[in-house]
C-alpha beads as a LAMMPS data file, in Angstrom:
LAMMPS data file: protein, C-alpha beads

171 atoms
170 bonds

1 atom types
1 bond types

-500.0 500.0 xlo xhi
-500.0 500.0 ylo yhi
-500.0 500.0 zlo zhi

Masses

1 110.0

Atoms # bond

1 1 1 12.968 -10.151 22.716
2 1 1 16.677 -9.582 24.024
3 1 1 18.429 -6.934 26.278
4 1 1 16.868 -3.708 24.523
5 1 1 13.420 -4.801 23.762
6 1 1 11.897 -3.528 20.641
7 1 1 13.217 0.273 20.581
8 1 1 15.954 1.489 18.768
9 1 1 18.351 4.292 19.640
10 1 1 16.244 7.311 21.600
11 1 1 13.568 5.045 22.401
12 1 1 11.643 4.872 18.882
13 1 1 9.788 2.039 18.254
14 1 1 9.586 -0.223 15.165
15 1 1 7.130 0.043 12.856
16 1 1 5.741 -3.137 12.267
17 1 1 3.427 -1.496 9.495
18 1 1 6.590 -1.349 7.469
19 1 1 7.377 -4.754 7.778
20 1 1 3.990 -5.817 7.066
21 1 1 4.335 -3.988 3.780
22 1 1 7.876 -5.620 3.196
23 1 1 6.074 -9.021 3.637
24 1 1 3.146 -8.332 0.951
25 1 1 5.786 -6.988 -1.580
26 1 1 7.876 -10.273 -1.151
27 1 1 4.706 -12.451 -1.243
28 1 1 3.288 -10.097 -4.564
29 1 1 6.675 -10.290 -6.607
30 1 1 7.506 -13.531 -5.384
31 1 1 10.745 -12.535 -3.679
32 1 1 12.920 -15.448 -1.748
33 1 1 14.914 -13.147 0.460
34 1 1 15.155 -9.230 0.883
35 1 1 17.162 -7.134 3.228
36 1 1 16.295 -3.321 4.051
37 1 1 18.391 -0.973 6.546
38 1 1 16.614 1.805 7.725
39 1 1 18.178 4.199 10.309
40 1 1 19.857 1.886 13.071
41 1 1 17.629 -1.241 12.092
42 1 1 18.273 -3.907 9.550
43 1 1 15.439 -6.052 8.635
44 1 1 16.167 -9.407 6.792
45 1 1 13.315 -11.235 5.653
46 1 1 13.693 -14.834 3.800
47 1 1 10.990 -17.037 2.595
48 1 1 10.869 -20.988 2.852
49 1 1 9.714 -22.767 -0.208
50 1 1 7.621 -20.779 -2.870
51 1 1 4.565 -20.407 -0.368
52 1 1 5.522 -19.955 3.290
53 1 1 7.237 -17.060 4.748
54 1 1 9.589 -16.873 7.549
55 1 1 8.915 -14.703 10.577
56 1 1 10.307 -11.440 10.084
57 1 1 13.803 -10.922 12.485
58 1 1 14.952 -7.511 13.369
59 1 1 18.472 -6.733 14.348
60 1 1 19.472 -3.096 15.015
61 1 1 22.642 -2.228 13.094
62 1 1 24.257 -2.193 16.658
63 1 1 24.881 -4.829 19.370
64 1 1 22.453 -7.925 18.446
65 1 1 19.280 -7.638 19.674
66 1 1 16.293 -9.841 17.847
67 1 1 12.772 -8.686 17.530
68 1 1 10.069 -10.514 15.822
69 1 1 6.389 -9.581 15.853
70 1 1 3.241 -12.103 15.755
71 1 1 3.091 -13.835 12.081
72 1 1 0.827 -11.285 9.887
73 1 1 -2.563 -12.147 8.906
74 1 1 -2.843 -14.344 5.645
75 1 1 -3.039 -11.474 2.778
76 1 1 -7.168 -11.144 1.795
77 1 1 -6.984 -12.784 -1.522
78 1 1 -5.905 -10.400 -4.867
79 1 1 -8.724 -8.606 -5.641
80 1 1 -10.903 -9.976 -8.706
81 1 1 -10.334 -7.345 -11.761
82 1 1 -13.922 -6.261 -12.381
83 1 1 -15.126 -5.635 -16.205
84 1 1 -15.368 -1.815 -16.185
85 1 1 -19.084 -1.913 -16.940
86 1 1 -20.125 -5.325 -14.885
87 1 1 -22.913 -4.593 -12.506
88 1 1 -23.612 -1.122 -13.990
89 1 1 -26.337 -0.499 -16.673
90 1 1 -25.136 3.321 -17.296
91 1 1 -22.183 4.199 -19.553
92 1 1 -18.937 2.163 -20.237
93 1 1 -16.890 2.990 -17.303
94 1 1 -12.846 2.592 -16.783
95 1 1 -11.780 1.724 -13.420
96 1 1 -8.521 2.926 -12.381
97 1 1 -6.786 0.579 -9.908
98 1 1 -4.500 1.091 -7.544
99 1 1 -0.773 1.089 -8.778
100 1 1 1.019 -0.098 -5.356
101 1 1 0.589 -1.000 -1.738
102 1 1 -0.203 1.401 0.815
103 1 1 -2.880 4.026 2.494
104 1 1 -5.104 5.868 0.208
105 1 1 -5.633 9.445 1.196
106 1 1 -8.182 11.852 -0.800
107 1 1 -6.356 14.823 -0.217
108 1 1 -3.048 16.721 0.497
109 1 1 -3.842 17.046 3.768
110 1 1 -6.855 16.669 6.418
111 1 1 -8.015 20.053 6.304
112 1 1 -7.969 20.365 2.243
113 1 1 -10.624 19.196 0.051
114 1 1 -10.122 16.075 -2.019
115 1 1 -8.697 16.326 -5.339
116 1 1 -11.575 14.424 -6.964
117 1 1 -15.238 13.794 -6.254
118 1 1 -18.026 12.485 -7.924
119 1 1 -18.655 14.399 -11.455
120 1 1 -15.161 15.725 -11.713
121 1 1 -13.578 15.834 -14.767
122 1 1 -10.120 14.418 -15.247
123 1 1 -7.075 14.247 -17.530
124 1 1 -4.412 12.020 -18.019
125 1 1 -2.440 14.146 -15.477
126 1 1 -5.007 15.033 -13.321
127 1 1 -4.323 14.247 -9.220
128 1 1 -7.083 11.779 -8.347
129 1 1 -5.528 10.795 -4.939
130 1 1 -2.008 10.077 -2.621
131 1 1 -1.096 6.893 -1.803
132 1 1 1.199 6.337 1.207
133 1 1 3.644 3.596 1.330
134 1 1 6.611 3.537 4.353
135 1 1 6.477 7.162 4.905
136 1 1 6.425 7.989 0.970
137 1 1 3.753 10.056 -0.643
138 1 1 2.826 9.115 -4.012
139 1 1 0.659 11.474 -6.162
140 1 1 -1.696 9.212 -8.163
141 1 1 -2.643 10.486 -12.095
142 1 1 -5.580 9.359 -13.695
143 1 1 -3.615 8.383 -16.803
144 1 1 -7.654 8.893 -18.437
145 1 1 -9.418 11.589 -19.828
146 1 1 -13.260 11.649 -18.587
147 1 1 -15.487 12.240 -15.660
148 1 1 -15.073 10.450 -12.068
149 1 1 -18.231 8.618 -11.752
150 1 1 -17.773 6.434 -8.821
151 1 1 -15.401 6.294 -5.836
152 1 1 -14.389 2.783 -4.391
153 1 1 -12.434 3.643 -1.542
154 1 1 -12.386 5.944 1.493
155 1 1 -9.379 8.320 3.013
156 1 1 -7.193 6.502 5.331
157 1 1 -8.078 3.236 3.831
158 1 1 -5.193 0.494 3.117
159 1 1 -5.111 -0.368 -0.560
160 1 1 -3.457 -3.026 -2.271
161 1 1 -1.828 -3.573 -5.736
162 1 1 -4.406 -3.987 -8.702
163 1 1 -7.433 -2.960 -5.929
164 1 1 -10.343 -0.539 -8.046
165 1 1 -10.262 2.745 -6.803
166 1 1 -12.263 4.954 -9.453
167 1 1 -14.512 4.423 -12.144
168 1 1 -14.426 6.965 -14.767
169 1 1 -16.646 7.872 -17.894
170 1 1 -14.164 8.392 -20.578
171 1 1 -14.414 11.144 -22.802

Bonds

1 1 1 2
2 1 2 3
3 1 3 4
4 1 4 5
5 1 5 6
6 1 6 7
7 1 7 8
8 1 8 9
9 1 9 10
10 1 10 11
11 1 11 12
12 1 12 13
13 1 13 14
14 1 14 15
15 1 15 16
16 1 16 17
17 1 17 18
18 1 18 19
19 1 19 20
20 1 20 21
21 1 21 22
22 1 22 23
23 1 23 24
24 1 24 25
25 1 25 26
26 1 26 27
27 1 27 28
28 1 28 29
29 1 29 30
30 1 30 31
31 1 31 32
32 1 32 33
33 1 33 34
34 1 34 35
35 1 35 36
36 1 36 37
37 1 37 38
38 1 38 39
39 1 39 40
40 1 40 41
41 1 41 42
42 1 42 43
43 1 43 44
44 1 44 45
45 1 45 46
46 1 46 47
47 1 47 48
48 1 48 49
49 1 49 50
50 1 50 51
51 1 51 52
52 1 52 53
53 1 53 54
54 1 54 55
55 1 55 56
56 1 56 57
57 1 57 58
58 1 58 59
59 1 59 60
60 1 60 61
61 1 61 62
62 1 62 63
63 1 63 64
64 1 64 65
65 1 65 66
66 1 66 67
67 1 67 68
68 1 68 69
69 1 69 70
70 1 70 71
71 1 71 72
72 1 72 73
73 1 73 74
74 1 74 75
75 1 75 76
76 1 76 77
77 1 77 78
78 1 78 79
79 1 79 80
80 1 80 81
81 1 81 82
82 1 82 83
83 1 83 84
84 1 84 85
85 1 85 86
86 1 86 87
87 1 87 88
88 1 88 89
89 1 89 90
90 1 90 91
91 1 91 92
92 1 92 93
93 1 93 94
94 1 94 95
95 1 95 96
96 1 96 97
97 1 97 98
98 1 98 99
99 1 99 100
100 1 100 101
101 1 101 102
102 1 102 103
103 1 103 104
104 1 104 105
105 1 105 106
106 1 106 107
107 1 107 108
108 1 108 109
109 1 109 110
110 1 110 111
111 1 111 112
112 1 112 113
113 1 113 114
114 1 114 115
115 1 115 116
116 1 116 117
117 1 117 118
118 1 118 119
119 1 119 120
120 1 120 121
121 1 121 122
122 1 122 123
123 1 123 124
124 1 124 125
125 1 125 126
126 1 126 127
127 1 127 128
128 1 128 129
129 1 129 130
130 1 130 131
131 1 131 132
132 1 132 133
133 1 133 134
134 1 134 135
135 1 135 136
136 1 136 137
137 1 137 138
138 1 138 139
139 1 139 140
140 1 140 141
141 1 141 142
142 1 142 143
143 1 143 144
144 1 144 145
145 1 145 146
146 1 146 147
147 1 147 148
148 1 148 149
149 1 149 150
150 1 150 151
151 1 151 152
152 1 152 153
153 1 153 154
154 1 154 155
155 1 155 156
156 1 156 157
157 1 157 158
158 1 158 159
159 1 159 160
160 1 160 161
161 1 161 162
162 1 162 163
163 1 163 164
164 1 164 165
165 1 165 166
166 1 166 167
167 1 167 168
168 1 168 169
169 1 169 170
170 1 170 171
């Protein structure tokens, strides 16, 4: 593990979730090489061939020390896009999918009520949720007009790119 261990300056631990996120992005966009500097850390990821990913290696930007977490579990198969009305005998619905990889939050803070619930009327600019990725919180707008008929994820749940999150009955 090296002389300094997995902590950086000031004893702050490395965030392995960030590295897992970067590895997923590399796979998703078929990148072969990625380098990111985050504070005292420099992360350089390389993939071998088109399918196998090398174990990520960490190196602080100051004296050399390396840290490699255990290889991440194989990514779950990409979610199968569902036809909007499949398995529903009710009105035709529009599926709103996650535009990014991250953690889904239904409200702006733990004390706040959810942005939307079943039966909420939405416009294209209505905020449905927040997705957090690498400590960046992104508001996700509806993009359509209609009424929320189903919420397919729970607050705090990780979501993948293209994963269905909401069903909306169009207005």
